[in-house]
C-alpha positions as CSV (number, residue, x, y, z in Angstrom):
1,M,120.4,-168.7,65.0
2,Y,120.9,-167.9,68.7
3,R,118.5,-169.8,71.0
4,I,116.3,-172.7,70.1
5,G,115.3,-175.8,72.1
6,D,112.6,-177.8,73.9
7,E,110.0,-175.1,73.6
8,E,110.1,-175.2,69.8
9,V,110.2,-179.1,69.9
10,R,107.0,-179.2,71.9
11,A,105.4,-176.6,69.6
12,V,106.2,-178.7,66.5
13,E,104.9,-181.8,68.3
14,R,101.7,-180.0,69.1
15,V,101.0,-179.1,65.5
16,I,101.9,-182.5,64.1
17,K,99.6,-184.3,66.6
18,S,96.8,-181.9,65.6
19,R,97.3,-182.9,62.0
20,Q,96.5,-179.3,61.1
21,L,99.6,-178.3,59.1
22,F,97.9,-175.9,56.7
23,R,97.8,-172.3,57.8
24,F,94.1,-171.7,57.0
25,N,92.4,-174.1,59.3
26,E,89.8,-174.2,62.1
27,G,92.0,-175.7,64.7
28,T,95.6,-174.7,65.7
29,K,95.8,-171.2,64.2
30,E,99.5,-171.0,64.9
31,V,100.3,-168.6,62.0
32,A,97.3,-166.4,62.7
33,N,98.2,-166.2,66.4
34,F,101.9,-165.4,65.5
35,E,100.7,-162.6,63.2
36,K,98.7,-161.1,66.1
37,E,101.6,-161.4,68.5
38,L,104.1,-160.0,66.1
39,S,101.8,-157.0,65.2
40,E,101.6,-156.3,69.0
41,K,105.3,-156.5,69.4
42,I,106.2,-154.3,66.5
43,G,103.3,-151.9,67.0
44,T,101.4,-152.2,63.7
45,E,97.8,-153.0,62.9
46,F,98.4,-155.7,60.3
47,C,100.9,-158.6,59.9
48,L,101.3,-161.2,57.2
49,T,103.6,-164.3,57.6
50,L,105.4,-165.5,54.5
51,T,107.9,-168.1,53.3
52,G,110.8,-165.8,53.6
53,G,112.2,-162.2,53.7
54,T,112.4,-162.0,50.0
55,G,108.8,-162.9,49.7
56,A,108.0,-160.3,52.3
57,L,109.8,-157.6,50.3
58,I,108.1,-158.6,47.1
59,S,104.7,-158.6,48.8
60,A,105.4,-155.2,50.3
61,L,106.2,-153.8,46.9
62,V,103.0,-155.4,45.5
63,G,101.2,-153.8,48.4
64,I,102.3,-150.3,47.6
65,G,101.5,-150.9,43.9
66,A,105.1,-150.8,42.6
67,G,105.7,-152.1,39.1
68,P,106.9,-151.3,35.5
69,G,107.7,-147.6,35.1
70,D,108.8,-147.3,38.7
71,E,112.2,-146.8,40.3
72,V,112.9,-148.1,43.9
73,I,115.9,-146.7,45.7
74,I,118.0,-149.3,47.6
75,P,121.4,-149.2,49.3
76,A,124.6,-150.5,47.7
77,Y,125.2,-152.6,50.8
78,T,122.5,-155.2,51.4
79,F,121.8,-158.8,50.5
80,M,120.9,-159.1,46.8
81,A,117.3,-160.0,47.8
82,T,116.5,-156.3,48.3
83,A,117.3,-155.7,44.6
84,L,115.7,-159.0,43.4
85,A,112.4,-158.1,45.1
86,V,112.3,-154.8,43.1
87,V,112.9,-156.6,39.8
88,A,110.4,-159.3,40.7
89,V,107.5,-156.7,40.5
90,G,108.8,-155.3,37.2
91,A,110.4,-152.2,38.7
92,I,114.0,-151.0,38.5
93,P,116.3,-150.8,41.5
94,V,118.3,-147.6,41.8
95,I,121.5,-148.3,43.8
96,T,122.5,-145.7,46.3
97,E,125.5,-145.0,48.6
98,I,125.7,-146.0,52.2
99,N,127.4,-143.8,54.8
100,D,129.6,-144.6,57.8
101,S,126.7,-146.1,59.7
102,L,126.6,-148.9,57.0
103,T,123.1,-147.9,56.1
104,I,121.6,-146.0,53.2
105,D,122.8,-142.4,52.9
106,P,119.7,-140.1,53.0
107,D,121.6,-137.3,51.2
108,D,122.4,-139.6,48.3
109,V,118.9,-140.9,48.3
110,E,117.6,-137.4,47.7
111,K,120.0,-137.0,44.8
112,K,118.8,-140.2,43.2
113,I,115.1,-139.3,43.4
114,S,113.4,-138.8,40.0
115,K,109.9,-138.4,38.7
116,Y,109.8,-142.2,38.5
117,T,110.7,-142.9,42.1
118,K,108.0,-145.0,43.8
119,A,109.7,-146.0,47.0
120,I,112.8,-146.1,49.2
121,I,113.9,-149.3,50.9
122,P,116.2,-148.5,53.8
123,V,117.9,-151.7,55.0
124,H,118.8,-152.1,58.7
125,M,121.9,-154.0,58.0
126,L,123.6,-156.1,60.7
127,G,120.9,-155.1,63.2
128,L,121.9,-151.4,62.7
129,P,119.0,-149.0,62.3
130,S,119.0,-146.6,59.3
131,D,118.5,-142.9,59.8
132,M,114.8,-143.1,59.7
133,S,114.1,-139.5,60.7
134,K,115.9,-138.2,57.6
135,I,114.6,-140.9,55.3
136,M,111.0,-140.2,56.3
137,E,111.6,-136.5,55.9
138,V,112.8,-137.1,52.4
139,A,110.0,-139.5,51.6
140,K,107.4,-137.0,52.8
141,K,108.9,-134.2,50.8
142,Y,108.7,-136.1,47.5
143,N,105.5,-138.1,48.4
144,I,107.1,-141.5,48.0
145,K,106.7,-144.7,50.0
146,V,109.1,-146.3,52.5
147,I,109.5,-150.1,52.9
148,E,111.8,-150.9,55.8
149,D,114.0,-154.0,55.1
150,C,114.3,-155.4,58.7
151,C,115.5,-158.8,57.6
152,Q,118.7,-158.5,59.6
153,A,117.2,-156.6,62.5
154,D,114.2,-158.5,64.0
155,G,113.0,-156.6,67.0
156,G,115.4,-153.6,66.7
157,S,114.3,-150.0,67.4
158,Y,114.9,-146.5,66.3
159,K,114.2,-143.6,68.8
160,G,111.9,-145.9,70.8
161,K,109.9,-147.3,67.8
162,R,110.3,-150.8,66.6
163,L,111.9,-151.1,63.2
164,G,109.2,-151.9,60.6
165,S,106.7,-149.6,62.2
166,I,108.2,-146.4,61.0
167,G,107.8,-146.6,57.2
168,D,104.7,-147.6,55.3
169,V,105.6,-151.3,55.4
170,G,108.2,-153.4,57.2
171,A,109.6,-156.7,56.0
172,F,111.3,-159.3,58.2
173,S,113.2,-162.6,57.7
174,F,113.3,-165.6,60.0
175,N,115.8,-167.8,58.2
176,Y,118.6,-169.7,59.9
177,F,121.0,-166.7,60.1
178,K,118.5,-164.3,61.7
179,I,117.9,-163.2,65.3
180,M,114.8,-165.3,65.5
181,T,114.3,-168.2,63.2
182,A,112.2,-171.1,61.9
183,G,114.9,-172.2,59.4
184,E,113.1,-170.1,56.8
185,G,110.3,-167.6,57.0
186,G,109.4,-164.0,56.8
187,A,106.7,-161.4,57.7
188,L,105.3,-158.1,56.6
189,V,103.8,-155.5,58.8
190,T,101.9,-152.3,58.1
191,D,99.2,-150.0,59.3
192,D,97.7,-149.6,55.8
193,E,94.7,-151.9,55.2
194,I,95.0,-151.7,51.4
195,F,98.7,-152.4,51.4
196,Y,98.0,-155.4,53.6
197,E,95.1,-156.7,51.5
198,R,97.2,-156.5,48.3
199,A,100.0,-158.3,49.9
200,L,97.6,-160.9,51.3
201,I,96.1,-161.6,47.9
202,Y,99.5,-161.7,46.2
203,H,101.0,-164.1,48.7
204,D,98.2,-166.7,48.3
205,G,97.1,-167.6,44.9
206,G,94.1,-169.4,46.5
207,T,92.7,-166.2,48.1
208,A,89.5,-166.4,46.2
209,F,88.7,-169.7,47.9
210,R,89.4,-168.5,51.5
211,P,86.8,-167.6,54.1
212,H,88.2,-164.1,54.3
213,A,87.9,-163.4,50.6
214,G,84.4,-161.9,50.9
215,G,85.6,-159.3,53.4
216,L,88.3,-157.9,51.3
217,K,88.0,-154.3,49.9
218,T,90.5,-155.1,47.1
219,P,89.4,-157.0,44.0
220,I,91.2,-160.3,44.0
221,F,94.0,-160.6,41.4
222,A,96.3,-163.4,40.4
223,G,98.8,-164.1,43.1
224,A,101.7,-166.5,43.9
225,Q,102.3,-169.0,46.7
226,L,104.3,-167.6,49.5
227,R,102.1,-168.9,52.4
228,S,103.6,-170.1,55.6
229,N,102.5,-173.2,57.5
230,E,101.5,-174.2,61.0
231,I,104.8,-175.8,61.9
232,S,106.7,-172.6,61.1
233,G,104.1,-170.5,62.9
234,A,104.4,-172.6,66.0
235,I,108.2,-172.3,66.0
236,L,108.0,-168.6,65.4
237,R,105.6,-168.1,68.3
238,E,108.2,-169.6,70.7
239,Q,111.0,-167.6,69.1
240,L,109.0,-164.4,69.5
241,K,108.8,-165.1,73.2
242,K,112.6,-165.2,73.4
243,L,113.2,-162.2,71.1
244,D,113.4,-159.5,73.7
245,N,115.7,-161.5,76.0
246,I,118.0,-162.3,73.1
247,L,118.1,-158.6,72.2
248,S,118.7,-157.6,75.8
249,D,121.6,-160.0,76.2
250,L,123.1,-159.0,72.8
251,R,123.0,-155.4,73.8
252,K,124.6,-156.0,77.2
253,V,127.4,-158.0,75.5
254,K,127.9,-155.3,72.9
255,K,127.9,-152.5,75.5
256,S,130.5,-154.3,77.7
257,F,132.7,-155.1,74.6
258,M,132.6,-151.6,73.3
259,S,133.2,-149.9,76.6
260,S,136.2,-152.1,77.3
261,I,137.9,-151.2,74.0
262,E,136.8,-147.6,73.5
263,G,139.7,-145.2,73.4
264,Q,142.2,-147.8,72.3
265,K,144.7,-146.6,69.9
266,N,143.8,-147.2,66.2
267,I,140.2,-148.1,67.1
268,K,137.2,-146.3,65.7
269,F,133.7,-147.7,65.7
270,I,131.3,-147.2,62.9
271,R,128.7,-144.5,63.5
272,S,125.4,-145.5,65.0
273,N,122.0,-143.9,64.2
274,D,120.7,-145.3,67.5
275,I,123.1,-147.3,69.6
276,E,120.4,-148.1,72.2
277,G,118.0,-149.4,69.5
278,D,120.3,-151.4,67.4
279,C,120.1,-155.2,67.9
280,G,123.5,-155.6,69.4
281,S,124.4,-158.4,67.1
282,N,127.5,-156.8,65.6
283,V,130.3,-154.3,66.3
284,G,131.8,-152.5,63.4
285,F,135.3,-151.2,63.3
286,L,136.2,-148.5,60.7
287,L,140.0,-148.6,60.1
288,E,142.2,-145.9,58.5
289,S,142.9,-148.0,55.3
290,E,142.0,-151.2,53.6
291,A,145.5,-152.6,54.4
292,A,144.9,-151.9,58.1
293,A,141.4,-153.4,58.0
294,R,142.8,-156.6,56.4
295,K,145.6,-156.9,58.9
296,F,143.1,-156.3,61.8
297,A,140.6,-158.9,60.5
298,A,143.3,-161.5,60.0
299,S,144.7,-161.1,63.5
300,K,144.5,-164.0,65.9
301,G,141.2,-164.2,67.8
302,I,139.3,-161.7,65.7
303,N,137.5,-164.2,63.4
304,A,136.2,-161.6,61.1
305,G,136.5,-160.3,57.5
306,V,136.5,-157.1,55.6
307,L,133.0,-156.2,54.4
308,I,134.1,-155.5,50.8
309,D,134.8,-159.2,50.5
310,S,131.3,-160.3,51.3
311,K,130.4,-161.8,47.9
312,K,126.8,-161.5,48.8
313,H,126.0,-158.0,50.2
314,V,127.9,-155.6,47.9
315,Y,126.2,-154.4,44.8
316,F,129.0,-155.2,42.3
317,D,128.6,-158.9,43.2
318,W,124.9,-159.0,42.3
319,D,125.5,-160.6,38.9
320,P,121.9,-160.8,37.7
321,I,121.3,-157.1,38.5
322,M,124.6,-155.7,37.3
323,N,124.2,-157.6,34.0
324,K,120.5,-156.8,33.7
325,R,119.2,-160.3,33.5
326,G,115.9,-159.6,35.3
327,S,113.9,-162.7,34.3
328,H,114.0,-166.1,32.7
329,H,112.1,-164.6,29.7
330,P,112.9,-161.4,27.9
331,V,109.2,-160.3,27.7
332,L,109.1,-160.4,31.5
333,D,112.5,-158.8,32.1
334,P,112.1,-155.3,33.7
335,F,115.4,-154.2,32.2
336,K,114.0,-154.8,28.7
337,L,110.5,-153.4,29.3
338,L,109.4,-150.3,27.2
339,Q,107.9,-148.8,30.4
340,N,111.3,-148.8,32.0
341,K,113.5,-147.5,29.1
342,D,114.0,-144.1,30.7
343,L,114.7,-145.3,34.2
344,N,118.0,-145.2,36.0
345,M,119.8,-148.5,35.4
346,N,123.2,-147.2,34.6
347,Y,125.1,-149.8,36.7
348,S,128.9,-150.0,37.0
349,K,131.3,-151.5,39.5
350,D,132.5,-148.0,40.6
351,M,129.1,-146.3,40.7
352,C,129.1,-146.0,44.5
353,P,132.7,-144.9,45.5
354,N,131.9,-143.9,49.1
355,T,130.3,-147.3,49.7
356,L,133.4,-149.0,48.3
357,D,135.7,-146.9,50.5
358,I,133.7,-147.5,53.6
359,L,133.3,-151.3,53.1
360,S,137.0,-151.7,52.2
361,R,137.9,-150.3,55.6
362,T,135.2,-151.9,57.8
363,V,135.6,-155.0,59.9
364,I,132.6,-156.6,61.6
365,V,132.9,-158.6,64.8
366,G,129.8,-160.6,65.6
367,M,128.4,-160.7,69.2
368,N,126.9,-163.7,71.0
369,P,124.1,-163.3,73.6
370,D,125.5,-166.2,75.5
371,W,129.1,-165.0,75.9
372,T,130.4,-165.1,79.4
373,E,132.5,-162.3,80.9
374,A,135.5,-164.4,80.1
375,D,134.4,-164.7,76.5
376,I,134.0,-160.9,76.2
377,I,137.4,-160.3,77.8
378,A,139.1,-162.7,75.4
379,K,137.6,-161.0,72.4
380,V,138.4,-157.5,73.8
381,E,142.1,-158.5,74.4
382,A,142.3,-159.9,70.8
383,C,141.0,-156.7,69.4
384,K,143.3,-154.5,71.5
385,K,146.3,-156.6,70.5
386,A,145.4,-156.4,66.8
387,A,144.9,-152.6,67.0
388,M,148.3,-152.1,68.7
389,E,150.0,-153.9,65.9
390,L,148.5,-151.8,63.1
């Protein structure tokens, strides 16, 4: 969370005083208005607000029709939710290498494509855009769908287009740790009306009773309950107003930080697929060895860790996935379904060696949009000193 204050307090107060907390109402329309505003910001026709980023990914997969018998390609470096969403719809996650941009490797993606591949989920990790040009090229070649996981990259861009508007569907997260936040929350964006309708139906088990039910082209099926609420919608509308200023300030801080340290001995930044479009929330250092990375990260004033130690974002730490426990009940477990018996689920700790090498040598330093020039200088000097001592 970066910036939150009186504007959000007043927005919450407005909703509570209205007594219209449910999203489908005739009064406040906070969630509906947020969806219109986010669609306009991202540049898509449709938007759906949900309870979280995981729900957005699941609904996106439902939207494209993913299920048993399908493989979905995901990167080896992402929060486990990316894999959990695939399993939640009955499909199998195929885990793929990242490259030195810390995002999915399009070359390895192409190697992992099979006749069962339904979709690719590129993840814009740490606010860093994936190589969407190559990913879309591969997807078009094999006629497979692309779901952008933008959960760590709210508002980011790639070659002038907002992340989430490039693939078939985009999924966002607004939990406490994200660029814009309502504590929890998520959203899905798309230009495809059928994908949107399927996600809409899935996210609201009560769709059959809503005023919009009669206008749907898609037959209503049994869904879940991933609806947002008017308090979250009101907060997110205020957060959305702040988003571009947050991104602008993050990018200024990152640019100043990197330009002040560039050329320093023993310093090498991770490669960027679009340095202007990335969110500016993090700077990645790629060191020569794991030992050097650990020494750099532990140096005074760095306040960082080595990515391999994440315990959340590296595939070998995804215990339910690696051990193929895909459901509370065996009949619902994708890893045990007959339809999935020939799919690629050959997981092992060393299955993505390039990813392990890159993550063991990468240190991430977080940026803050509210840093002063003195704050930037202090962090730069700490990094320079740490680099000189390697």
